[in-house]
MARKOLGU-870213 format. One record per residue (C-alpha): residue in one letter; residue number from 1; x, z, y. Coordinates in steps of 0.1 Angstrom, whole numbers, padded with zeros to 4 digits, always signed. Each point is the difference from the previous one (the first is absolute). Layout:
# MARKOLGU-870213
+------+------+-------+-------+-------+
! resn ! resi !    xx !    zz !    yy !
+------+------+-------+-------+-------+
!    a !  NUM !     X !     Z !     Y !
...
+------+------+-------+-------+-------+
This chain:
# MARKOLGU-870213
+------+------+-------+-------+-------+
! resn ! resi !    xx !    zz !    yy !
+------+------+-------+-------+-------+
!    m !    1 ! -0002 ! -0001 ! +0000 !
!    h !    2 ! +0032 ! +0001 ! +0022 !
!    d !    3 ! -0003 ! +0025 ! +0022 !
!    i !    4 ! -0029 ! -0005 ! +0014 !
!    e !    5 ! -0003 ! +0030 ! +0006 !
!    n !    6 ! +0020 ! -0002 ! +0031 !
!    k !    7 ! -0014 ! -0027 ! +0015 !
!    p !    8 ! -0038 ! +0004 ! +0024 !
!    p !    9 ! -0029 ! +0008 ! -0024 !
!    m !   10 ! -0025 ! -0030 ! -0001 !
!    i !   11 ! -0030 ! +0022 ! +0002 !
!    e !   12 ! -0003 ! +0043 ! +0011 !
!    v !   13 ! -0027 ! +0015 ! -0014 !
!    v !   14 ! +0003 ! +0031 ! +0025 !
!    n !   15 ! -0022 ! +0031 ! -0003 !
!    v !   16 ! -0032 ! -0022 ! -0013 !
!    e !   17 ! -0026 ! +0023 ! -0005 !
!    k !   18 ! -0039 ! -0016 ! -0007 !
!    s !   19 ! -0036 ! +0015 ! -0005 !
!    y !   20 ! -0031 ! -0017 ! -0002 !
!    k !   21 ! -0037 ! +0013 ! +0018 !
!    t !   22 ! -0021 ! +0015 ! -0032 !
!    g !   23 ! -0034 ! +0002 ! +0026 !
!    d !   24 ! -0006 ! +0028 ! +0010 !
!    r !   25 ! +0025 ! +0019 ! -0019 !
!    q !   26 ! +0033 ! +0012 ! +0000 !
!    d !   27 ! +0028 ! -0029 ! +0002 !
!    l !   28 ! +0014 ! -0019 ! -0032 !
!    l !   29 ! +0037 ! +0007 ! +0005 !
!    v !   30 ! +0012 ! -0034 ! -0027 !
!    l !   31 ! +0039 ! +0001 ! +0010 !
!    q !   32 ! +0018 ! +0029 ! +0017 !
!    d !   33 ! +0041 ! -0001 ! +0016 !
!    i !   34 ! +0009 ! -0037 ! -0016 !
!    h !   35 ! +0038 ! -0008 ! +0011 !
!    f !   36 ! +0019 ! -0023 ! -0013 !
!    r !   37 ! +0025 ! -0035 ! +0005 !
!    l !   38 ! -0006 ! -0030 ! -0015 !
!    h !   39 ! +0038 ! -0020 ! +0002 !
!    e !   40 ! +0014 ! -0034 ! -0006 !
!    n !   41 ! +0000 ! -0015 ! -0027 !
!    e !   42 ! -0018 ! +0025 ! -0020 !
!    i !   43 ! -0032 ! +0005 ! -0028 !
!    v !   44 ! -0018 ! +0035 ! +0016 !
!    a !   45 ! -0031 ! +0012 ! -0033 !
!    i !   46 ! -0024 ! +0020 ! +0014 !
!    l !   47 ! -0007 ! +0021 ! -0032 !
!    g !   48 ! -0032 ! +0021 ! -0002 !
!    k !   49 ! -0032 ! +0004 ! -0022 !
!    s !   50 ! -0029 ! -0018 ! +0016 !
!    g !   51 ! -0021 ! +0016 ! +0031 !
!    s !   52 ! +0033 ! +0013 ! +0009 !
!    g !   53 ! -0002 ! -0020 ! +0034 !
!    k !   54 ! +0026 ! -0022 ! -0010 !
!    s !   55 ! -0021 ! -0030 ! +0006 !
!    t !   56 ! -0005 ! +0014 ! +0039 !
!    l !   57 ! +0033 ! +0004 ! +0006 !
!    l !   58 ! +0007 ! -0033 ! -0011 !
!    r !   59 ! -0027 ! -0012 ! +0024 !
!    i !   60 ! +0012 ! +0021 ! +0030 !
!    l !   61 ! +0042 ! -0017 ! -0003 !
!    a !   62 ! -0021 ! -0033 ! +0000 !
!    g !   63 ! -0025 ! +0005 ! +0028 !
!    l !   64 ! -0030 ! +0000 ! -0015 !
!    v !   65 ! -0010 ! +0035 ! +0011 !
!    p !   66 ! +0013 ! +0022 ! +0021 !
!    p !   67 ! +0012 ! +0033 ! -0004 !
!    s !   68 ! -0014 ! +0037 ! +0012 !
!    s !   69 ! +0032 ! +0007 ! +0013 !
!    g !   70 ! +0038 ! -0008 ! -0005 !
!    t !   71 ! +0017 ! -0038 ! +0006 !
!    v !   72 ! +0008 ! -0029 ! -0018 !
!    n !   73 ! +0028 ! -0023 ! +0009 !
!    y !   74 ! +0010 ! -0034 ! -0007 !
!    r !   75 ! +0038 ! -0013 ! +0008 !
!    g !   76 ! -0004 ! +0027 ! +0025 !
!    k !   77 ! -0031 ! -0003 ! +0014 !
!    s !   78 ! -0034 ! +0015 ! +0000 !
!    v !   79 ! -0023 ! -0017 ! -0027 !
!    n !   80 ! -0043 ! +0002 ! +0020 !
!    g !   81 ! -0009 ! -0023 ! -0022 !
!    p !   82 ! +0004 ! -0032 ! -0018 !
!    v !   83 ! +0036 ! -0011 ! +0002 !
!    r !   84 ! +0019 ! -0032 ! -0004 !
!    g !   85 ! +0023 ! +0007 ! -0029 !
!    i !   86 ! -0015 ! +0024 ! -0019 !
!    s !   87 ! -0023 ! -0021 ! -0029 !
!    m !   88 ! -0023 ! +0015 ! -0023 !
!    v !   89 ! -0012 ! -0003 ! -0036 !
!    f !   90 ! -0029 ! +0020 ! -0019 !
!    q !   91 ! -0015 ! +0015 ! -0031 !
!    n !   92 ! -0032 ! -0021 ! +0005 !
!    f !   93 ! +0016 ! -0041 ! +0006 !
!    a !   94 ! -0024 ! +0005 ! +0029 !
!    l !   95 ! -0001 ! -0039 ! -0003 !
!    l !   96 ! -0031 ! -0017 ! +0013 !
!    p !   97 ! -0022 ! -0023 ! -0023 !
!    w !   98 ! -0010 ! -0023 ! +0019 !
!    l !   99 ! +0037 ! -0010 ! +0010 !
!    t !  100 ! +0020 ! -0024 ! -0023 !
!    v !  101 ! +0040 ! +0015 ! -0013 !
!    l !  102 ! +0012 ! -0020 ! +0033 !
!    q !  103 ! -0024 ! +0013 ! +0023 !
!    n !  104 ! +0005 ! +0039 ! -0013 !
!    v !  105 ! +0033 ! -0007 ! +0008 !
!    e !  106 ! -0001 ! -0011 ! +0035 !
!    l !  107 ! -0022 ! +0025 ! +0012 !
!    g !  108 ! +0024 ! +0022 ! +0013 !
!    l !  109 ! +0018 ! -0031 ! +0020 !
!    e !  110 ! -0032 ! -0014 ! +0011 !
!    a !  111 ! -0001 ! +0035 ! +0013 !
!    l !  112 ! +0032 ! -0003 ! +0020 !
!    g !  113 ! -0008 ! -0032 ! +0017 !
!    v !  114 ! +0022 ! -0021 ! -0027 !
!    g !  115 ! -0003 ! -0036 ! +0008 !
!    r !  116 ! -0021 ! -0019 ! -0029 !
!    e !  117 ! +0031 ! -0022 ! -0012 !
!    e !  118 ! +0024 ! +0028 ! +0000 !
!    r !  119 ! -0028 ! +0027 ! -0019 !
!    r !  120 ! -0007 ! -0024 ! -0026 !
!    e !  121 ! +0041 ! -0004 ! -0007 !
!    r !  122 ! +0007 ! +0038 ! -0003 !
!    a !  123 ! -0027 ! +0007 ! -0019 !
!    l !  124 ! +0008 ! -0025 ! -0028 !
!    k !  125 ! +0032 ! +0017 ! +0001 !
!    a !  126 ! -0016 ! +0034 ! -0003 !
!    i !  127 ! -0014 ! -0015 ! -0030 !
!    d !  128 ! +0024 ! -0015 ! -0015 !
!    t !  129 ! +0026 ! +0027 ! +0003 !
!    i !  130 ! -0031 ! +0026 ! -0012 !
!    g !  131 ! +0000 ! -0023 ! -0036 !
!    l !  132 ! -0038 ! -0016 ! +0006 !
!    d !  133 ! +0011 ! -0034 ! +0011 !
!    g !  134 ! -0027 ! -0023 ! -0017 !
!    f !  135 ! -0029 ! +0026 ! +0012 !
!    e !  136 ! +0001 ! -0013 ! +0040 !
!    s !  137 ! -0038 ! -0013 ! -0004 !
!    a !  138 ! -0011 ! +0029 ! -0026 !
!    f !  139 ! -0029 ! +0025 ! +0008 !
!    p !  140 ! +0007 ! +0043 ! -0003 !
!    k !  141 ! -0027 ! -0001 ! -0029 !
!    e !  142 ! +0019 ! -0030 ! -0017 !
!    l !  143 ! +0038 ! +0022 ! -0003 !
!    s !  144 ! +0005 ! +0029 ! -0024 !
!    g !  145 ! +0007 ! +0043 ! +0016 !
!    g !  146 ! +0034 ! -0015 ! -0001 !
!    m !  147 ! +0000 ! -0032 ! +0022 !
!    r !  148 ! -0024 ! +0015 ! +0020 !
!    q !  149 ! +0026 ! +0029 ! +0009 !
!    r !  150 ! +0029 ! -0021 ! +0007 !
!    v !  151 ! -0026 ! -0019 ! +0025 !
!    g !  152 ! +0000 ! +0032 ! +0013 !
!    f !  153 ! +0041 ! +0001 ! +0000 !
!    a !  154 ! -0001 ! -0038 ! +0012 !
!    r !  155 ! -0017 ! +0006 ! +0028 !
!    a !  156 ! +0016 ! +0029 ! +0014 !
!    l !  157 ! +0037 ! -0019 ! +0000 !
!    v !  158 ! -0014 ! -0028 ! +0018 !
!    v !  159 ! +0004 ! +0024 ! +0031 !
!    n !  160 ! +0041 ! -0002 ! -0009 !
!    p !  161 ! -0011 ! +0042 ! +0005 !
!    d !  162 ! +0034 ! +0022 ! +0006 !
!    i !  163 ! -0015 ! +0024 ! -0022 !
!    l !  164 ! -0030 ! +0001 ! -0028 !
!    l !  165 ! -0018 ! +0025 ! -0005 !
!    m !  166 ! -0022 ! +0000 ! -0036 !
!    d !  167 ! -0030 ! +0024 ! -0007 !
!    e !  168 ! +0001 ! +0003 ! -0037 !
!    p !  169 ! +0006 ! -0038 ! -0009 !
!    f !  170 ! +0000 ! +0005 ! -0041 !
!    s !  171 ! -0022 ! +0020 ! -0001 !
!    a !  172 ! -0035 ! -0017 ! -0007 !
!    l !  173 ! +0023 ! -0025 ! -0028 !
!    d !  174 ! +0010 ! +0006 ! -0036 !
!    v !  175 ! +0034 ! +0009 ! -0013 !
!    l !  176 ! +0015 ! -0036 ! -0002 !
!    t !  177 ! -0016 ! -0020 ! +0028 !
!    a !  178 ! +0011 ! +0033 ! +0028 !
!    d !  179 ! +0041 ! -0002 ! -0021 !
!    n !  180 ! +0001 ! -0035 ! +0006 !
!    l !  181 ! -0011 ! +0003 ! +0035 !
!    k !  182 ! +0027 ! +0027 ! +0004 !
!    s !  183 ! +0027 ! -0021 ! -0015 !
!    d !  184 ! -0018 ! -0028 ! +0019 !
!    l !  185 ! +0005 ! +0022 ! +0034 !
!    l !  186 ! +0037 ! +0014 ! -0006 !
!    d !  187 ! +0015 ! -0037 ! -0002 !
!    i !  188 ! -0018 ! -0010 ! +0032 !
!    w !  189 ! +0010 ! +0033 ! +0018 !
!    q !  190 ! +0040 ! -0003 ! -0017 !
!    s !  191 ! -0004 ! -0039 ! +0009 !
!    k !  192 ! -0003 ! +0008 ! +0039 !
!    h !  193 ! -0019 ! -0036 ! +0007 !
!    t !  194 ! -0026 ! +0022 ! +0014 !
!    g !  195 ! +0016 ! +0022 ! +0029 !
!    i !  196 ! -0016 ! +0032 ! -0011 !
!    n !  197 ! +0025 ! +0028 ! +0008 !
!    g !  198 ! -0018 ! +0029 ! -0015 !
!    i !  199 ! -0032 ! +0009 ! -0021 !
!    i !  200 ! -0020 ! +0032 ! -0005 !
!    f !  201 ! -0024 ! +0001 ! -0027 !
!    v !  202 ! -0024 ! +0025 ! -0015 !
!    t !  203 ! -0004 ! +0010 ! -0031 !
!    h !  204 ! -0013 ! +0025 ! -0027 !
!    n !  205 ! +0018 ! -0012 ! -0027 !
!    i !  206 ! +0036 ! +0017 ! -0007 !
!    e !  207 ! +0012 ! -0025 ! -0019 !
!    e !  208 ! -0005 ! -0031 ! +0026 !
!    a !  209 ! +0015 ! +0020 ! +0027 !
!    v !  210 ! +0028 ! +0003 ! -0017 !
!    l !  211 ! +0004 ! -0033 ! -0012 !
!    l !  212 ! -0002 ! -0014 ! +0034 !
!    a !  213 ! +0009 ! +0021 ! +0029 !
!    d !  214 ! +0033 ! +0010 ! +0014 !
!    r !  215 ! -0015 ! +0035 ! +0012 !
!    i !  216 ! -0030 ! +0019 ! -0012 !
!    i !  217 ! -0027 ! +0020 ! +0018 !
!    i !  218 ! -0017 ! +0030 ! -0011 !
!    f !  219 ! -0031 ! +0007 ! +0014 !
!    n !  220 ! -0018 ! +0031 ! -0005 !
!    s !  221 ! -0041 ! -0001 ! +0004 !
!    n !  222 ! -0024 ! +0022 ! +0018 !
!    p !  223 ! +0016 ! -0008 ! +0029 !
!    g !  224 ! +0020 ! -0028 ! -0004 !
!    s !  225 ! +0034 ! +0012 ! -0001 !
!    i !  226 ! +0038 ! -0009 ! -0007 !
!    r !  227 ! +0008 ! +0024 ! -0033 !
!    g !  228 ! +0042 ! -0019 ! -0002 !
!    e !  229 ! +0013 ! -0034 ! -0002 !
!    l !  230 ! +0027 ! -0013 ! -0025 !
!    k !  231 ! +0025 ! -0029 ! -0001 !
!    v !  232 ! -0006 ! -0023 ! -0025 !
!    t !  233 ! +0038 ! -0011 ! -0003 !
!    i !  234 ! -0008 ! -0026 ! -0038 !
!    p !  235 ! +0010 ! -0038 ! +0008 !
!    h !  236 ! -0026 ! -0023 ! -0003 !
!    p !  237 ! -0012 ! -0017 ! -0027 !
!    r !  238 ! -0007 ! +0041 ! -0014 !
!    s !  239 ! -0018 ! +0002 ! -0034 !
!    d !  240 ! -0022 ! +0030 ! -0011 !
!    l !  241 ! +0021 ! -0002 ! -0030 !
!    d !  242 ! +0034 ! +0011 ! +0016 !
!    p !  243 ! +0009 ! +0035 ! -0002 !
!    r !  244 ! +0009 ! +0009 ! +0040 !
!    f !  245 ! -0040 ! -0020 ! +0008 !
!    r !  246 ! -0014 ! +0033 ! -0020 !
!    n !  247 ! +0020 ! +0024 ! +0017 !
!    q !  248 ! -0013 ! -0014 ! +0030 !
!    i !  249 ! -0039 ! +0006 ! -0016 !
!    d !  250 ! +0011 ! +0035 ! -0008 !
!    r !  251 ! +0015 ! +0002 ! +0038 !
!    v !  252 ! -0037 ! -0009 ! +0010 !
!    y !  253 ! -0019 ! +0023 ! -0018 !
!    t !  254 ! +0022 ! +0026 ! +0007 !
!    l !  255 ! +0000 ! +0001 ! +0034 !
!    m !  256 ! -0040 ! -0007 ! +0000 !
!    t !  257 ! +0001 ! +0038 ! -0013 !
!    t !  258 ! +0026 ! +0022 ! +0008 !
!    q !  259 ! -0014 ! +0010 ! +0034 !
!    i !  260 ! -0035 ! +0010 ! -0008 !
!    s !  261 ! +0010 ! +0022 ! -0031 !
!    a !  262 ! +0030 ! +0017 ! +0022 !
!    e !  263 ! -0033 ! +0008 ! +0028 !
!    q !  264 ! -0013 ! +0024 ! -0033 !
!    p !  265 ! +0026 ! +0033 ! -0002 !
!    d !  266 ! -0009 ! +0013 ! -0033 !
!    g !  267 ! +0009 ! -0044 ! -0010 !
!    v !  268 ! -0032 ! -0001 ! -0019 !
!    g !  269 ! -0039 ! -0018 ! +0009 !
!    h !  270 ! -0008 ! -0015 ! +0034 !
!    p !  271 ! +0004 ! +0012 ! +0032 !
!    p !  272 ! -0036 ! +0017 ! +0005 !
!    i !  273 ! -0022 ! -0022 ! +0018 !
!    d !  274 ! -0033 ! +0003 ! +0022 !
!    m !  275 ! -0034 ! -0006 ! -0001 !
!    g !  276 ! +0007 ! -0032 ! +0020 !
!    y !  277 ! +0036 ! -0009 ! -0027 !
!    r !  278 ! -0010 ! -0041 ! -0011 !
!    l !  279 ! -0006 ! +0007 ! -0037 !
!    p !  280 ! +0017 ! -0024 ! -0022 !
!    e !  281 ! -0017 ! -0023 ! -0021 !
!    a !  282 ! +0005 ! +0009 ! -0036 !
!    s !  283 ! -0024 ! +0000 ! -0034 !
!    v !  284 ! +0005 ! +0034 ! -0017 !
!    e !  285 ! +0005 ! -0025 ! -0032 !
!    e !  286 ! +0030 ! -0013 ! +0019 !
!    i !  287 ! +0012 ! +0035 ! +0003 !
!    t !  288 ! -0006 ! +0011 ! -0038 !
!    g !  289 ! +0018 ! -0038 ! -0007 !
!    l !  290 ! +0030 ! +0006 ! +0019 !
!    l !  291 ! +0001 ! +0041 ! -0008 !
!    e !  292 ! -0001 ! -0015 ! -0042 !
!    t !  293 ! +0032 ! -0014 ! +0008 !
!    l !  294 ! +0018 ! +0020 ! +0015 !
!    n !  295 ! -0009 ! +0030 ! -0026 !
!    a !  296 ! +0014 ! -0025 ! -0029 !
!    p !  297 ! +0029 ! +0008 ! -0021 !
!    e !  298 ! +0021 ! -0027 ! +0011 !
!    t !  299 ! -0004 ! +0011 ! +0030 !
!    n !  300 ! +0007 ! +0037 ! +0008 !
!    g !  301 ! -0025 ! +0005 ! +0027 !
!    k !  302 ! +0020 ! -0024 ! +0028 !
!    m !  303 ! +0004 ! -0034 ! +0007 !
!    d !  304 ! +0015 ! -0027 ! +0027 !
!    l !  305 ! -0028 ! -0014 ! +0016 !
!    p !  306 ! +0014 ! -0038 ! +0003 !
!    v !  307 ! -0006 ! +0008 ! -0042 !
!    v !  308 ! -0034 ! +0017 ! +0003 !
!    a !  309 ! -0011 ! -0037 ! +0022 !
!    e !  310 ! +0008 ! -0019 ! -0022 !
!    t !  311 ! -0010 ! +0020 ! -0032 !
!    l !  312 ! -0035 ! +0005 ! +0014 !
!    m !  313 ! +0002 ! -0033 ! +0017 !
!    l !  314 ! -0007 ! +0015 ! +0038 !
!    d !  315 ! +0015 ! -0011 ! +0034 !
!    i !  316 ! +0002 ! +0019 ! +0026 !
!    d !  317 ! -0035 ! +0001 ! +0009 !
!    e !  318 ! -0015 ! +0010 ! -0028 !
!    l !  319 ! +0029 ! +0028 ! -0011 !
!    f !  320 ! +0008 ! +0018 ! +0030 !
!    p !  321 ! -0040 ! +0014 ! +0002 !
!    l !  322 ! +0001 ! +0004 ! -0030 !
!    t !  323 ! +0033 ! +0022 ! +0000 !
!    e !  324 ! -0007 ! +0025 ! +0034 !
!    l !  325 ! -0034 ! +0005 ! -0012 !
!    m !  326 ! +0018 ! +0016 ! -0028 !
!    e !  327 ! +0026 ! +0022 ! +0019 !
!    i !  328 ! -0034 ! +0007 ! +0022 !
!    l !  329 ! -0016 ! +0012 ! -0032 !
!    h !  330 ! +0034 ! +0015 ! -0010 !
!    f !  331 ! -0003 ! -0018 ! -0035 !
!    a !  332 ! +0040 ! -0011 ! +0009 !
!    k !  333 ! +0027 ! -0006 ! +0024 !
!    v !  334 ! +0015 ! -0033 ! +0016 !
!    s !  335 ! +0034 ! +0003 ! +0017 !
!    k !  336 ! +0032 ! -0022 ! -0002 !
!    g !  337 ! -0021 ! -0029 ! -0017 !
!    d !  338 ! -0007 ! +0020 ! -0027 !
!    i !  339 ! -0034 ! +0015 ! -0013 !
!    t !  340 ! +0001 ! +0034 ! -0021 !
!    i !  341 ! -0027 ! +0012 ! -0014 !
!    t !  342 ! -0013 ! +0038 ! +0007 !
!    e !  343 ! -0012 ! +0026 ! -0019 !
!    s !  344 ! -0035 ! +0002 ! +0013 !
!    g !  345 ! +0003 ! -0048 ! -0013 !
!    k !  346 ! +0016 ! +0017 ! -0030 !
!    a !  347 ! -0034 ! +0022 ! -0002 !
!    f !  348 ! -0025 ! -0028 ! +0011 !
!    v !  349 ! +0011 ! -0027 ! -0019 !
!    e !  350 ! +0001 ! +0022 ! -0036 !
!    a !  351 ! -0030 ! +0012 ! +0006 !
!    s !  352 ! -0033 ! -0008 ! -0017 !
!    i !  353 ! -0029 ! -0018 ! +0022 !
!    l !  354 ! -0021 ! +0025 ! +0009 !
!    e !  355 ! +0037 ! +0024 ! +0013 !
!    r !  356 ! +0012 ! -0030 ! +0014 !
!    k !  357 ! -0030 ! +0000 ! +0026 !
!    k !  358 ! -0003 ! +0037 ! +0007 !
!    i !  359 ! +0042 ! -0005 ! +0008 !
!    f !  360 ! -0009 ! -0029 ! +0025 !
!    s !  361 ! -0028 ! +0017 ! +0015 !
!    e !  362 ! +0019 ! +0033 ! +0007 !
!    c !  363 ! +0029 ! -0026 ! +0013 !
!    l !  364 ! -0024 ! -0020 ! +0020 !
!    k !  365 ! -0014 ! +0034 ! +0016 !
!    k !  366 ! +0035 ! +0014 ! +0009 !
!    y !  367 ! +0018 ! -0029 ! +0012 !
!    v !  368 ! -0024 ! -0025 ! +0014 !
!    p !  369 ! -0022 ! +0017 ! +0032 !
!    f !  370 ! -0025 ! -0023 ! +0002 !
!    a !  371 ! -0007 ! -0004 ! -0035 !
!    r !  372 ! -0004 ! +0041 ! +0001 !
!    y !  373 ! -0021 ! -0005 ! +0038 !
!    v !  374 ! -0022 ! -0019 ! -0026 !
!    y !  375 ! -0005 ! +0031 ! -0023 !
!    d !  376 ! -0002 ! +0021 ! +0023 !
!    q !  377 ! -0025 ! -0019 ! +0019 !
!    l !  378 ! -0020 ! -0007 ! -0031 !
!    n !  379 ! -0003 ! +0035 ! -0010 !
!    r !  380 ! -0007 ! +0014 ! +0030 !
!    h !  381 ! -0035 ! -0021 ! +0000 !
!    p !  382 ! -0032 ! +0016 ! -0009 !
!    r !  383 ! -0001 ! -0032 ! -0024 !
!    h !  384 ! +0034 ! -0005 ! -0002 !
!    r !  385 ! -0005 ! -0032 ! +0008 !
!    a !  386 ! +0010 ! -0021 ! +0031 !
!    l !  387 ! -0002 ! -0042 ! +0011 !
!    e !  388 ! +0039 ! -0015 ! -0002 !
!    e !  389 ! -0001 ! -0017 ! +0037 !
!    n !  390 ! +0000 ! +0042 ! +0013 !
!    f !  391 ! +0031 ! -0001 ! -0016 !
!    l !  392 ! +0009 ! -0035 ! +0009 !
!    s !  393 ! -0008 ! +0006 ! +0036 !
!    l !  394 ! +0028 ! +0027 ! -0005 !
!    l !  395 ! +0026 ! -0021 ! -0016 !
!    e !  396 ! -0005 ! -0021 ! +0032 !
!    d !  397 ! +0013 ! +0025 ! +0025 !
!    y !  398 ! +0032 ! -0006 ! -0014 !
!    l !  399 ! +0001 ! -0037 ! -0018 !
!    t !  400 ! -0013 ! -0035 ! +0004 !
!    e !  401 ! -0040 ! -0009 ! -0008 !
!    k !  402 ! +0015 ! -0014 ! -0035 !
!    e !  403 ! +0031 ! +0016 ! -0001 !
!    a !  404 ! -0026 ! +0033 ! -0003 !
!    a !  405 ! -0026 ! -0015 ! -0020 !
!    r !  406 ! +0031 ! -0009 ! -0029 !
!    v !  407 ! +0012 ! +0033 ! +0002 !
!    l !  408 ! -0035 ! +0020 ! -0006 !
!    s !  409 ! -0004 ! -0027 ! -0026 !
!    t !  410 ! +0036 ! +0008 ! -0017 !
!    v !  411 ! -0016 ! +0042 ! -0001 !
!    i !  412 ! -0032 ! -0009 ! -0012 !
!    e !  413 ! +0016 ! -0016 ! -0028 !
!    w !  414 ! +0025 ! +0029 ! -0007 !
!    g !  415 ! -0022 ! +0027 ! +0006 !
!    r !  416 ! -0024 ! -0016 ! -0025 !
!    y !  417 ! +0029 ! -0004 ! -0025 !
!    a !  418 ! +0004 ! +0037 ! +0005 !
!    e !  419 ! -0034 ! +0011 ! +0000 !
!    l !  420 ! +0002 ! +0018 ! +0032 !
!    f !  421 ! -0031 ! -0021 ! +0011 !
!    a !  422 ! -0026 ! -0027 ! -0005 !
!    y !  423 ! -0006 ! -0034 ! +0018 !
!    d !  424 ! -0035 ! -0018 ! +0004 !
!    y !  425 ! +0016 ! -0040 ! +0008 !
!    n !  426 ! -0041 ! -0005 ! +0009 !
!    s !  427 ! -0008 ! +0022 ! +0021 !
!    g !  428 ! +0039 ! +0016 ! +0011 !
!    v !  429 ! -0003 ! +0037 ! -0007 !
!    l !  430 ! +0028 ! +0021 ! -0012 !
!    s !  431 ! -0013 ! +0027 ! -0017 !
!    l !  432 ! +0015 ! +0032 ! -0022 !
!    e !  433 ! +0005 ! -0007 ! -0037 !
+------+------+-------+-------+-------+
């Protein structure tokens, strides 16, 4: 990367925060205290769970969304709107279905006022560069997902950007198509035929970040903030069979799981949570499956998280909510990229079906304040009943409507399993068992 840190940064993000108004409720803080730089000839991955504010940050960098506070500077100048030199590839292709491939690619040039002949020439060159030669007159509906995303890349490249921003550009594609497109993107980047001097991309795929990036910025959730970063110095092309590649993946998992555990003085479980905590979405079946895997004789109660992900075929959006809930319930401890079963987790997984329900019920009441609140309210009511709307209204004091509905639905599922309370879907009534 040739001492890139000694040159002025291409992009500098200083103390950026973003919050959204949620009606008459309190503001929802999405991003908090974001600082980082993009240097010349560098690919940076922003890695984190879905909903951690990564895409919001990318839109702020592109000038599509203003920050609530803080500044973004591009080549030393403040970004206050869309900037020439910064181009973006979206996750969902964002093509206009009534325009041909050529017309879709020409759109950006047309907005810049480029003449018809030059527009056509540059669009054809971009289409050729991205491997879609021969499909200029095709409409999006005629193309596969991978080809539609290539059109998205061509449209971003045709304006000769200095910086390319990509919002999970491979997540909607099948594995083989995504691998092919990643390889082609690296070839384009390394050939230097496009004039791109820096790339920032958002992902929740650890392998993808290690495969492509020179530097990985790891995000926390709720609100989105930078947990840490690490450099990837393996030369391209990189292979997932290379021990150095696996070592980098281990380092990412370690960085993603070290600091939270350090907050707990006793080193067991998860820091205490409050009533409005954005509880993870994970089912009892998933918890039981992972605990059984951990409790198997060959694992000795402890596993590397990358091995867990591979064994159970989970990505980080599935794995981390599951491990977070296990920590909240004190069934497991996560630290430095490893997960270890606790005595409580061992007791749960080795118990009978009825005993498991009792253990789960006690842990819900002890460690999940909102579940305890629902149970207490039902106990206090003369008929031991309440409408779910009452609890939803409470959650909306802390969370968006969508998140409040998800958290309530998740807690109802847990509570029904534990026989803490019953729920009538048709009437929306919760009642004591």
